[in-house]
Each structure stands twice: as C-alpha cells, then as structure tokens.
C-alpha positions in Angstrom: -0.8 -22.6 -24.5 -1.7 -20.2 -22.4 -4.6 -22.8 -21.7 -3.0 -25.4 -20.8 -1.0 -23.7 -18.8 -3.4 -22.1 -16.6 -4.4 -25.7 -15.9 -0.7 -26.4 -14.8 -1.1 -23.5 -12.6 -4.7 -24.4 -11.0 -2.9 -28.7 -10.6 -0.1 -27.1 -9.4 -1.6 -24.9 -6.7 -4.0 -27.5 -5.5 -1.3 -29.9 -4.4 0.7 -27.2 -2.7 -2.7 -25.5 -0.5 -5.2 -28.2 -1.4 -7.6 -25.6 0.8 -10.0 -23.6 -1.4 -11.9 -21.0 0.2 -14.4 -18.4 -1.4 -14.1 -14.1 0.0 -17.5 -14.7 1.6 -16.8 -17.3 3.9 -14.6 -14.4 5.7 -17.2 -11.8 7.4 -15.5 -8.8 8.1 -17.5 -7.3 11.5 -16.5 -5.3 14.5 -15.0 -7.4 17.5 -17.2 -6.6 20.3 -15.5 -3.6 21.4 -16.6 -1.8 18.6 -13.3 -1.9 17.1 -11.7 -3.0 13.5 -7.9 -3.0 13.3 -6.5 -2.8 9.1 -2.7 -3.6 9.1 -1.7 -2.0 5.2 2.0 -3.5 4.6 2.7 -2.4 0.8 5.5 -3.0 -1.8 7.4 -6.3 -0.3 8.7 -6.3 -3.7 10.3 -9.4 -3.5 11.2 -12.8 -5.3 11.3 -16.5 -4.3 14.5 -16.3 -2.4 13.1 -13.6 0.3 14.7 -11.1 2.2 15.4 -12.2 5.7 14.6 -9.0 6.9 11.4 -9.0 4.5 9.7 -12.5 6.6 10.5 -11.2 9.9 9.5 -7.4 8.1 6.1 -9.5 8.0 6.3 -11.3 11.5 5.8 -8.4 13.8 4.6 -6.8 12.1 1.5 -8.9 12.1 2.2 -9.8 15.7 2.6 -6.7 17.9 -0.8 -5.0 15.5 -3.3 -8.4 16.1 -4.9 -6.7 12.9 -8.6 -7.9 12.2 -7.9 -7.6 8.0 -4.4 -6.9 6.3 -4.1 -5.2 3.4 -1.9 -5.8 0.8 -1.2 -2.2 -1.4 0.5 -3.9 -4.8 3.8 -4.6 -5.4 3.8 -8.1 -3.6 6.8 -9.0 -6.1 10.4 -7.7 -8.7 9.5 -8.7 -11.5 12.6 -8.2 -13.4 16.1 -6.6 -11.0 20.1 -6.8 -10.7 20.0 -6.0 -7.1 20.0 -7.4 -3.8 23.3 -8.2 -2.1 23.7 -10.7 1.5 19.7 -10.3 2.3 18.8 -13.5 1.1 19.9 -16.9 0.5 20.8 -15.7 -3.7 22.6 -12.7 -4.0 22.1 -11.1 -7.1 19.2 -13.3 -7.8 16.1 -11.0 -7.7 13.0 -10.9 -9.6 10.4 -12.9 -10.7 10.2 -13.3 -14.4 11.9 -16.1 -16.6 12.3 -15.3 -20.2 10.0 -17.6 -22.6 9.0 -19.9 -19.4 5.4 -18.4 -18.5 4.9 -21.7 -16.1 8.5 -21.2 -14.6 7.7 -17.7 -13.6 4.2 -18.6 -12.1 5.8 -21.0 -10.1 8.0 -18.7 -9.2 5.6 -16.3 -8.5 3.4 -18.7 -6.6 6.1 -19.1 -4.2 7.3 -15.5 -3.6 3.8 -14.7 -2.5 3.7 -17.5 0.5 6.7 -16.1 2.3 4.2 -12.9 2.0 1.2 -14.8 3.3 2.2 -17.2 4.9 1.6 -15.4 8.6 -1.6 -13.7 7.7 -2.5 -17.7 6.4 -1.4 -19.3 9.4 -2.7 -17.0 12.0 -5.9 -16.6 10.3 -5.9 -13.5 9.6 -8.1 -12.4 6.4 -6.0 -10.2 3.2 -6.5 -8.6 0.3 -4.7 -7.4 -2.4 -4.5 -4.0 -4.7 -2.6 -5.3 -7.9 0.9 -2.9 -8.3 3.1 -2.2 -11.6 5.4 -5.2 -10.6 2.7 -7.6 -10.9 1.5 -6.3 -13.6 4.9 -6.1 -15.1 5.8 -9.8 -14.2 4.2 -11.0 -16.9 1.6 -13.3 -15.0 -2.4 -12.2 -16.2 -4.4 -11.0 -13.7 -7.1 -14.5 -14.5 -3.9 -16.6 -13.2 -3.5 -13.9 -9.7 -6.8 -14.2 -8.9 -6.1 -18.0 -8.6 -3.0 -18.1 -6.7 -4.7 -15.1 -4.2 -7.5 -17.8 -4.1 -5.4 -21.1 -2.9 -5.0 -19.0 0.3 -7.6 -19.6 2.5 -8.1 -16.3 4.1 -7.7 -14.3 1.1 -10.3 -11.7 -0.1 -9.3 -11.3 -3.3 -11.4 -11.2 -6.3 -12.2 -9.3 -8.9 -15.9 -7.7 -9.0 -15.6 -4.8 -11.7 -16.0 -5.8 -15.5 -13.8 -3.2 -17.5 -11.8 -4.2 -20.6 -8.6 -4.9 -18.7 -9.3 -7.4 -16.4 -8.1 -5.5 -13.6 -8.4 -6.3 -10.2 -11.1 -4.9 -8.4 -13.7 -4.8 -5.4 -14.4 -3.6 -1.9 -14.9 -4.8 1.4 -17.8 -4.1 3.4 -17.3 -4.9 7.7 -21.0 -5.5 9.5 -21.2 -3.2 12.0 -23.3 -5.2 15.8 -26.6 -4.8 14.0 -25.2 -7.2 10.8 -25.2 -4.4 8.5 -22.5 -2.5 6.5 -21.1 0.0 8.9 -17.9 1.0 7.4 -16.3 0.0 3.1 -13.0 -0.6 1.9 -12.3 0.2 -2.1 -9.6 -1.7 -3.1 -8.5 -0.1 -7.1 -5.7 -1.5 -9.4 -3.8 0.6 -11.1 -1.9 -0.7 -12.9 1.5 1.2 -14.2 -0.9 4.6 -13.1 -4.1 5.2 -13.1 -7.3 4.3 -12.5 -9.5 4.0 -15.9 -13.2 5.5 -16.3 -14.9 2.6 -16.6 -13.4 1.9 -13.2 -14.6 4.9 -12.1 -18.1 4.4 -13.7 -17.7 0.7 -11.3 -16.5 2.8 -8.4 -20.0 5.1 -8.6 -22.1 2.6 -9.1 -21.0 0.4 -5.9 -21.1 3.1 -4.2 -24.7 4.6 -5.0 -25.7 0.7 -4.1 -24.4 0.6 -1.4 -26.0 4.2 -0.5 -29.3 2.8 -1.2 -29.0 0.5 0.6 -27.8 2.6 4.1 -31.0 4.2 4.0 -30.0 6.6 1.3 -27.1 7.1 3.2 -23.3 7.0 1.7 -21.3 4.0 3.6 -18.0 6.0 5.3 -15.3 4.4 3.3 -11.1 4.4 2.6 -9.8 3.2 -0.4 -6.7 1.3 -1.1 -4.2 1.7 -4.0 -0.9 0.6 -5.6 0.1 4.0 -7.8 -1.3 7.2 -5.7 -3.0 10.2 -7.9 -2.1 13.7 -8.3 -3.6 15.1 -4.9 -1.0 14.4 -2.3 0.8 17.3 -4.2 -1.9 19.5 -2.0 0.0 18.9 0.7 3.5 20.6 -0.2 4.0 24.2 -0.5 6.5 25.9 -2.1 9.9 27.0 -0.6 13.9 27.7 0.1 16.4 25.4 -0.6 17.8 26.8 2.7 13.7 25.5 4.7 14.5 22.2 6.3 12.5 20.0 5.1 13.1 21.2 1.4 12.9 19.0 -1.7 13.7 19.3 -5.2 11.0 18.1 -8.0 10.3 19.4 -11.3 12.5 23.0 -11.0 10.8 23.7 -8.2 10.8 23.7 -3.9 8.6 22.6 -1.9 7.9 20.6 1.4 5.6 18.9 2.7 3.1 21.6 5.4 3.1 21.3 8.3 -0.3 23.1 7.9 -1.8 20.0 6.3 0.3 17.5 6.8 2.6 15.2 9.1 5.1 12.8 8.4 8.2 12.2 6.3 8.8 12.7 2.6 12.0 11.8 1.3 10.4 13.1 -2.4 8.1 15.5 -2.7 4.7 15.7 -4.6 4.7 18.7 -7.3 1.3 20.5 -6.2 -1.6 19.5 -9.0 -3.6 22.7 -11.0 -6.6 20.6 -9.9 -7.5 17.6 -8.4 -7.7 14.3 -10.0 -11.1 12.6 -11.6 -10.9 10.2 -8.8 -10.8 13.0 -6.1 -13.7 14.8 -7.7 -15.9 11.1 -7.4 -15.0 10.1 -4.3 -16.4 14.3 -3.3 -19.4 13.1 -6.0 -19.9 10.0 -3.9 -19.4 11.4 0.2 -18.0 8.1 1.0 -14.4 8.4 0.9 -12.8 9.7 4.3 -9.2 8.7 3.0 -7.1 7.5 0.1 -3.5 5.4 0.8 -1.8 4.8 -1.5 2.4 2.3 -1.7 4.5 2.5 -4.8 6.7 5.5 -3.5 8.4 2.8 -0.5 10.4 6.1 1.0 7.3 7.9 1.3 5.5 7.9 4.8 2.9 10.8 5.4 -0.1 11.8 6.0 -2.6 14.8 5.8 -6.0 16.0 5.1 -7.3 18.2 1.6 -10.7 19.3 1.2 -12.2 17.3 3.9 -10.3 13.8 3.0 -7.5 12.5 3.8 -4.3 11.5 1.8 -1.5 9.3 3.4 1.8 7.5 1.6 2.6 4.3 3.2 6.4 3.2 3.5 7.3 0.3 1.4 9.3 -3.6 2.7 11.6 -4.1 -0.2 14.9 -4.2 1.3 16.9 -4.5 -1.8 16.2 -0.9 -1.5 17.2 1.8 1.1 14.6 1.7 3.8 12.7 4.0 5.6 11.2 0.7 5.9 7.2 1.0 8.0 3.7 0.0 8.0 0.2 2.3 8.4 -2.2 0.6 11.2 -5.5 2.0 11.1 -8.5 1.5 14.7 -11.8 2.3 13.5 -14.8 2.5 16.3 -17.9 1.6 15.3 -19.5 4.0 17.9 -17.8 7.0 15.7 -17.2 5.9 12.8 -15.7 8.1 11.0 -12.7 9.6 13.3 -10.8 5.8 12.6 -7.7 6.1 14.2 -4.1 6.2 11.7 -0.6 5.9 12.7 3.0 4.4 11.0 5.5 2.2 12.3 8.9 2.1 10.8 10.6 -0.5 11.2 14.1 -0.3 12.4 17.1 -2.5 13.1 17.4 -6.3 11.3 17.9 -9.3 11.9 21.7 -9.6 11.4 21.9 -7.2 14.0 19.7 -9.4 16.2 17.4 -5.3 16.8 14.4 -5.9 14.4 11.7 -3.5 15.9 8.6 -1.3 15.2 9.1 2.2 16.4 6.4 4.2 16.0 7.2 7.4 13.6 6.2 11.0 15.7 6.6 14.4 13.6 7.9 17.3 14.7 7.5 20.5 13.8 10.0 22.3 11.6 12.9 23.9 13.7 12.7 27.2 14.5 16.1 29.5 15.8 16.9 31.4 18.0 19.9 33.2 15.5 21.1 34.3 12.3 24.1 32.2 12.4 21.8 29.2 13.4 19.4 29.7 11.2 22.0 30.0 8.1 23.9 26.7 9.3 21.4 25.2 9.8 20.3 26.3 6.1 23.8 25.0 4.3 23.1 21.4 5.9 19.4 21.3 4.8 20.9 23.0 1.2 23.4 19.9 2.0 20.9 17.4 2.3 18.6 18.2 -1.1 20.9 17.3 -2.9 22.2 14.3 -1.7 18.6 13.0 -1.8 18.5 14.2 -5.3 21.3 12.0 -6.1 19.8 8.9 -4.1 16.8 9.6 -6.2 18.7 9.1 -9.3 20.2 5.8 -8.2 16.8 3.9 -6.8 
C-alpha cells in the first residue's frame, strides 16, 4: 500500500509542478560584490489553509532581504492541533494529518508547502529545509518529504547521510571567486529531539573531507537545525525574580547574560553542566562558527560560548502568539569568519494594514537611580515572570 501511495504521490506532484531539478543545478557562490546573504525562516507550522499573515510574512521577508539562500529550520507544517480563529480561510481547522488516510495527508502537506515555498520558487531563490518535529509527526515518510522538496526547481534539500533513521542531513558549499569552496552550511535533522551518534559520525566524516580538500584547513561553516541543543543555556545567568529579564525555569530564576548575549527571550534555557555531544564535535572539527535553531517560536537571541555563536530564531506560526521574526546573515568573502547576523521582527498585521519588519534592537538591563524606582521595577518584573509562566502553560 505504501508503494502504491508513493507512486500516486509522484504522479500527482509531477502534474502539480511539471519541473524537477537536482540540487546540483543550483550552485551557491558569492556575488560579484563579495557578499552572500542567508535568510533564516523558522516554524511556519501551518496547514493547507495558510494564515494570511504567514503568506505576507514570507513575501515581505524575501522582498526586503533579497537573499542568495533561504534556510527553513523546520516545522513547515502543523501536524494536528485545534487552534486558529480568524487568521485564515478555515477557522478552527488546523493540521495536515488525516487519520487513516495517508494519501490525503500527503496532499495536505504538499498544499501547505506550496504556500511556504511559493515566493522563493517564483523569484528563483534557492532554499533548503531542516526537518522539524511536526514535519515528522505528520506521519509523512522522509522518502515522500524528499519527493515534495524535489518537485521545486530551487530546492536544495537532499539526504546525504545514511543513518538508520533515514533522517535528512546535508551540507551546502558556497563557492568563492576562485571556484573553490569558501564557506559551508550544515543542515541537520533533529526529528523530535537531538541528532544521533550516526549523524554525528556523518558530520565528522564530511567535515574531514572538506578540510582535506581545503588544504588541511577547516572550511568556515554555520549549522542549522530545528530542535536546539542544550548549549544555549550557557548564555543565561542566575538572578533574582525582581531583576529585569528574569525567567522561571526548572525551579530556578534565570535571565539572558547580556555580557555574552543579546536579544529577547520569553523563556529561559537551563544552564547545563556540560556542553552537548554536538558542541564537542563542532569544537573537535573546528569548522562551525555558529549554530542556529528554531522550535521555541518566541525566542530571538544570540550569544557566544567557547568561541561558537549560538542563536535562537523566532517562529512565524500565526496560530500562536508572537513575537514572529527572521534572522539574516551576510557573509563576506574577504573576511569570511566575521559575518553579520541580525534579527528582524514582524510587526502589525495584514488585517490592520500596517504589516512590516523592524530591526530588533537590544538594550542593556536598566540601572535605577533610586531604591524606590528599583523597588517598583522589581514588582513589575515579578508580575512579568508570573505572566510569562502562565502563558507558557497554554502555548
């Protein structure tokens, strides 16, 4: 039955898109001005009735950043959940999964993907996808996900690893003006948790191959995946509940440590006792300059720990409350390890006619001139911590 379904899917996709292309047809390279721009979009997490603001979000993001590559860090679709009201053409109907009907589920996923990838495809912009937990939970096999991705002329999503789980892992090499690989992007499939030992071995092997081809020097790289490692926890510090930026996590009060990080966090990461196995692998290989994640939706911060930049990027599922946002990288061929990395937030809405992107700015924690001012600010912070905690229960 699965084989028949796959055949029907392939035929349906052929009629839907007509054009099939290999990832090798889209070579990534620095432009003549020596720049390469990557747009990260995470967690659209919608269905075959896309939110009006999601469609607008994607359109504006691409128009305003003019990227050379778009990276989608997972949860392209919502598998199955009761939710939205007034955000799309089908209130209270959310999720692509149809119990007992695999073919219809695949068709719903295919339709949902059209809304997410249409703008990139129409403008001829290469894009690549990391699988997210909701993509896996939709029940669609990775084999059929790859057929959907392959139906887009500008998709670079392929499976280059050979782990037993069949996860979709690959890397994208960006060529310099001399035609050689100057920069690299890792795309890892975390499924619903973290990468496996097999995936790590694949990464180490491929990293070593790139290093050998680069005269024994690691190729400067950044890495994307959906579910974050525990390592962003190193960007937090313990504090008092009355302190600005305080968040409650696992019975501890933490806040973003602005000596090493900046941005906004609605929640907090627990401070781990040790770095993750992935982080250790990145340090061992010496190529990963930064790792960037999605999954948490309302987190938009960046910081550096032990020489590696770590970033959480906002989602854009409009069935959930914001913030919503994007992350934009500008890599320079003549100074390749010092890339720019900024976050923009989506403000306003299609309904109110004022939808736009604004650069996220970061301010240091406030310093108060008097004890009275500090006292009332502390009371306000306590209420903010409690409100965010209650909000997280209903997220």
